[in-house]
C-alpha positions, 0 to 999 in steps of 0.5 A: 923724265920726258912728258907723255907729249914729248914721248909721243912727239919722239915716237911720231918722228921715229914712225915717219922715218921707219923703213920697217913699217909699211905706210898702212901700218904707220897710219894705223899707229897714228890713228891709234895714238889717242888710245895708246898707253904710256907703256905702249908708246915707250915700247913702240919707241924702243922698237923703232929706236932700235931700227934707227940705231941699226941704220946709224951703225950699219949704213953701208951694209943697208945701202948695199942690201938695198942695191942688191935687192933693186938689182935683183928686181930690175936685173941690172945695177941701178945708176944714180941720176946725174946732178943736173937731172930734172924731174917733171910731173906732179907732186911735191918738189924735193 
C-alpha cells in the first residue's frame, strides 16, 4: 500500500493537471492539505483520477468540445499559431 506521503504527492499531481477545478479551488485544497485525513486524500484522488481517465479515453472528444466552446465565444474557429510564431511579453517561457 502507498504511504500517506505518496498519496499526497499523487494527489498534488492530479490537482495540478485538473481541468475541473478552478485555480482558487486548487489553492483551497492545497491550503487544506495538512488537515485532510487519509480517507479524504483517497477520495479526492479517486475523483481526480477519474477526470484523468476520461481525458485519456476521450482526448478527441474533449478537444472538439473545447474548440466548439471557443468558437462560440469568439465567433469563428480558432486557428493554431504557426510553428515559427514568436511571443513577446512577460511571464514564464514555455
